[in-house]
ZAMARGU-4260 file (C-alpha; in steps of 0.2 Angstrom, whole numbers, plus 5000, padded with zeros to 4 digits):
<rodrens>
0) 4999/5016/5023 | 5005/5015/5005 | 5010/4997/4998 | 5027/4995/5007 | 5027/4976/5009
5) 5023/4973/4991 | 5039/4964/4988 | 5037/4954/5004 | 5019/4946/5002 | 5013/4933/4991
10) 5013/4938/4973 | 5030/4946/4974 | 5024/4964/4976 | 5006/4977/4984 | 4928/4977/4915
15) 4920/4991/4906 | 4929/5002/4893 | 4940/5016/4901 | 4931/5032/4903 | 4946/5042/4896
20) 4955/5040/4880 | 4971/5034/4888 | 4982/5023/4878 | 4980/5005/4885 | 4994/4992/4886
25) 4992/4977/4875 | 4977/4966/4881 | 4981/4953/4894 | 4975/4935/4888 | 4970/4922/4900
30) 4986/4916/4909 | 4981/4898/4910 | 4991/4887/4898 | 4993/4868/4895 | 5004/4861/4909
35) 5017/4848/4903 | 5012/4830/4904 | 5028/4825/4913 | 5032/4836/4928 | 5046/4836/4941
40) 5045/4831/4959 | 5036/4843/4970 | 5048/4852/4982 | 5047/4863/4997 | 5048/4882/4995
45) 5060/4891/5006 | 5059/4911/5006 | 5074/4920/5013 | 5081/4937/5013 | 5100/4940/5010
50) 5110/4956/5014 | 5107/4971/5025 | 5094/4985/5021 | 5108/4998/5026 | 5117/4993/5011
55) 5106/5004/5001 | 5112/5019/5010 | 5124/5025/4997 | 5112/5022/4983 | 5099/5032/4993
60) 5110/5047/4993 | 5116/5045/4975 | 5098/5044/4969 | 5093/5060/4978 | 5108/5069/4971
65) 5105/5064/4953 | 5086/5067/4955 | 5090/5085/4961 | 5102/5088/4947 | 5090/5082/4934
70) 5075/5091/4941 | 5067/5074/4946 | 5069/5065/4930 | 5082/5053/4936 | 5070/5047/4950
75) 5062/5034/4938 | 5079/5026/4936 | 5083/5028/4954 | 5067/5019/4959 | 5071/5005/4946
80) 5088/5002/4954 | 5080/5002/4972 | 5068/4988/4966 | 5082/4978/4958 | 5092/4978/4974
85) 5077/4974/4985 | 5070/4960/4973 | 5088/4952/4972 | 5088/4951/4991 | 5073/4940/4991
90) 5079/4922/4988 | 5067/4907/4984 | 5076/4891/4987 | 5092/4900/4987 | 5089/4909/4970
95) 5085/4927/4969 | 5070/4936/4962 | 5075/4947/4947 | 5067/4964/4943 | 5068/4967/4924
100) 5059/4984/4923 | 5068/4999/4917 | 5068/5018/4921 | 5063/5021/4904 | 5047/5012/4905
105) 5042/5021/4921 | 5047/5038/4913 | 5037/5034/4897 | 5022/5028/4908 | 5022/5044/4918
110) 5024/5055/4902 | 5009/5047/4894 | 4997/5050/4909 | 5004/5067/4912 | 5001/5072/4893
115) 4985/5064/4891 | 4977/5068/4908 | 4986/5078/4921 | 4992/5092/4910 | 4975/5095/4901
120) 4967/5094/4918 | 4978/5108/4925 | 4975/5119/4910 | 4957/5116/4911 | 4956/5121/4929
125) 4967/5137/4926 | 4956/5142/4911 | 4940/5139/4921 | 4947/5150/4935 | 4952/5164/4924
130) 4936/5163/4914 | 4923/5161/4927 | 4932/5166/4943 | 4939/5155/4957 | 4923/5154/4967
135) 4911/5153/4953 | 4899/5138/4952 | 4906/5133/4935 | 4924/5132/4941 | 4919/5122/4957
140) 4909/5110/4946 | 4924/5108/4934 | 4935/5105/4949 | 4923/5092/4956 | 4923/5083/4940
145) 4942/5082/4939 | 4944/5076/4956 | 4931/5063/4953 | 4940/5056/4938 | 4956/5056/4948
150) 4947/5046/4962 | 4940/5034/4949 | 4957/5031/4941 | 4966/5029/4958 | 4960/5011/4960
155) 4964/5007/4942 | 4982/5014/4945 | 4984/5002/4960 | 4979/4987/4949 | 4991/4992/4934
160) 5005/4996/4946 | 5004/4978/4953 | 5002/4971/4935 | 5018/4980/4929 | 5028/4974/4944
165) 5023/4956/4943 | 5027/4956/4924 | 5044/4963/4928 | 5047/4950/4942 | 5056/4934/4937
170) 5063/4919/4946 | 5072/4905/4936 | 5067/4915/4920 | 5049/4913/4924 | 5039/4929/4926
175) 5023/4934/4935 | 5007/4941/4928 | 4991/4949/4933 | 4976/4943/4923 | 4961/4954/4917
180) 4958/4973/4914 | 4956/4978/4932 | 4940/4988/4930 | 4931/4975/4942 | 4944/4979/4955
185) 4942/4998/4952 | 4923/4997/4954 | 4925/4988/4971 | 4939/5000/4976 | 4927/5015/4972
190) 4911/5010/4981 | 4919/5003/4996 | 4929/5019/4998 | 4913/5029/4997 | 4905/5019/5011
195) 4920/5020/5024 | 4913/5036/5032 | 4895/5031/5030 | 4898/5014/5039 | 4909/5022/5052
200) 4923/5011/5045 | 4913/4994/5046 | 4915/4992/5027 | 4934/4990/5029 | 4935/4972/5033
205) 4924/4968/5018 | 4934/4980/5008 | 4950/4972/5013 | 4943/4954/5009 | 4936/4959/4992
210) 4950/4969/4985 | 4963/4956/4991 | 4953/4941/4984 | 4951/4950/4967 | 4969/4955/4966
215) 4976/4938/4972 | 4965/4927/4962 | 4971/4936/4946 | 4989/4933/4950 | 5000/4920/4941
220) 5018/4915/4942 | 5021/4907/4925 | 5007/4894/4923 | 5005/4893/4942 | 4990/4903/4950
225) 4988/4911/4966 | 4972/4908/4976 | 4964/4915/4992 | 4951/4906/5002 | 4949/4917/5017
230) 4932/4920/5025 | 4926/4938/5027 | 4918/4933/5044 | 4935/4929/5051 | 4941/4947/5046
235) 4926/4955/5054 | 4929/4945/5070 | 4946/4952/5071 | 4940/4969/5067 | 4926/4969/5080
240) 4938/4963/5093 | 4951/4977/5090 | 4937/4990/5088 | 4928/4987/5104 | 4944/4982/5114
245) 4952/4998/5108 | 4937/5009/5113 | 4938/5001/5131 | 4957/5004/5132 | 4957/5022/5125
250) 4942/5026/5136 | 4951/5020/5151 | 4966/5029/5147 | 4956/5045/5144 | 4948/5043/5161
255) 4966/5041/5169 | 4971/5057/5160 | 4957/5066/5168 | 4961/5060/5185 | 4980/5064/5183
260) 4976/5082/5176 | 4966/5086/5192 | 4954/5097/5181 | 4938/5102/5189 | 4925/5099/5176
265) 4912/5108/5186 | 4920/5124/5178 | 4912/5119/5162 | 4895/5122/5169 | 4900/5139/5177
270) 4901/5152/5163 | 4909/5166/5174 | 4922/5155/5181 | 4925/5147/5163 | 4927/5165/5156
275) 4940/5169/5169 | 4950/5154/5167 | 4965/5164/5160 | 4966/5173/5177 | 4968/5156/5186
280) 4985/5149/5181 | 4983/5133/5191 | 4966/5129/5183 | 4972/5134/5165 | 4987/5122/5168
285) 4976/5108/5173 | 4965/5111/5157 | 4980/5111/5146 | 4987/5095/5154 | 4970/5087/5151
290) 4968/5092/5133 | 4986/5087/5129 | 4984/5070/5138 | 4967/5066/5128 | 4975/5071/5111
295) 4991/5061/5115 | 4980/5046/5120 | 4969/5048/5105 | 4984/5049/5092 | 4994/5036/5100
300) 4980/5024/5103 | 4973/5026/5085 | 4990/5023/5078 | 4993/5007/5089 | 4975/5001/5084
305) 4979/5003/5065 | 4995/4994/5067 | 4987/4980/5077 | 4973/4978/5063 | 4986/4979/5049
310) 4996/4965/5058 | 4982/4954/5062 | 4974/4955/5045 | 4990/4954/5035 | 4994/4938/5045
315) 4977/4931/5041 | 4975/4934/5023 | 4993/4928/5020 | 4989/4912/5028 | 4974/4910/5017
320) 4984/4913/5001 | 4989/4898/4991 | 5000/4894/4976 | 4999/4877/4967 | 4994/4867/4982
325) 5006/4876/4994 | 5000/4888/5007 | 5009/4904/5014 | 5011/4907/5032 | 5016/4924/5040
330) 5019/4928/5058 | 5021/4947/5061 | 5020/4953/5079 | 5012/4969/5085 | 5028/4974/5094
335) 5039/4970/5079 | 5028/4980/5067 | 5027/4995/5079 | 5046/4995/5080 | 5048/4994/5061
340) 5035/5008/5058 | 5042/5020/5072 | 5060/5017/5068 | 5057/5019/5049 | 5048/5036/5054
345) 5063/5042/5063 | 5074/5037/5048 | 5063/5046/5036 | 5062/5062/5047 | 5081/5062/5051
350) 5086/5059/5033 | 5073/5071/5026 | 5066/5055/5016 | 5083/5052/5008 | 5084/5035/5016
355) 5067/5029/5010 | 5075/5014/5001 | 5082/5009/5017 | 5066/5010/5026 | 5057/5000/5012
360) 5071/4987/5013 | 5069/4986/5032 | 5051/4982/5032 | 5053/4970/5017 | 5066/4960/5026
365) 5055/4960/5042 | 5041/4952/5032 | 5052/4940/5022 | 5060/4934/5038 | 5043/4929/5045
370) 5036/4922/5029 | 5036/4903/5026 | 5027/4891/5014 | 5019/4874/5019 | 5017/4861/5006
375) 5027/4858/4990 | 5026/4865/4973 | 5030/4856/4956 | 5043/4870/4951 | 5049/4861/4936
380) 5031/4859/4930 | 5028/4878/4930 | 5031/4885/4912 | 5030/4903/4905 | 5013/4910/4903
385) 5006/4919/4887 | 5004/4936/4895 | 5009/4950/4884 | 5021/4963/4892 | 5016/4981/4892
390) 5029/4993/4884 | 5028/5007/4897 | 5028/5007/4916 | 5015/5011/4930 | 5009/5028/4923
395) 4995/5032/4934 | 5003/5025/4949 | 5019/5036/4946 | 5008/5051/4943 | 4998/5049/4958
400) 5013/5044/4969 | 5004/5029/4975 | 5018/5019/4983 | 5036/5020/4987 | 5041/5005/4977
</rodrens>
């Protein structure tokens, strides 16, 4: 799933020199600053959502119309307006978050990446195809190099997208920030992705833990820092339970589908009877029911297991997230998440993705309504950090279409 709850989870969202000569934003200094000697009284933090997600319906149709009329250029301004609406619906102690980004920043960021990387890559691929032929080894080698560069940049794009959104998120005039270059995060993103298939998915719990820890540990709100003290063993315990439990459930349902279909599997060992299955309508129907049932169970079962894992892990890592002595708590339910995902899917299909802002707002509201904070924070003691702001938007994230926000 893309980062749909970036505005709802802690952090208000979702190394070495760069291998490409891509213009870099101003360097980000260490975000820690001297705290004032006199601070206010710590106060509890209350996070709420105000308004209806369906209030974005009109904006969704307007954005779509203007994007069509401008051949997609207005989409950057449309995305900015959606973020402003969703951010402002999130209230912390009654006061809204404010998104200060602009469509111009997003557009300029996209133009930079398009001009420096995407357009040259496209031209190189076309030139190689025309010069050496589409199926030549040289053309294939060039294609592989280009795809590898995109793969390497993908993790960095995730980091920079989060950094941009944090820097444009303010509350009571104090903004967020993300410390560091992001290349350490990118390297973890790369090697853990490569091991997903090799480990049959068993690298995923570690990947989730490591990436979240690196991202969260670098997040600040003003002079206050976020932290994460989760244990990867706890994540593996949840993963293993869902993995093996899911195998048992899916296997049992598959066996049930076999019984209900009535298909005689001895046919599979009889070549003559198998070859003439088209002449036996009853047997062919039984085989069709069996195949459809197994595919249905596999698709639905895999989807439910993914939502179950997402729900369990999101709850866990959020509860292990801290900010200046306070700790977050999140209580998503499997039923609630399934309803949100399925109903959002219907909304997207029926509206031809026009109502994507409504779908984003719905899942954000669902998360915010179940997010709480235990402990108190010295809000008055938090001061603005020294992080320099970039002049452009997400760039690579927009070019790669990483997330809906």
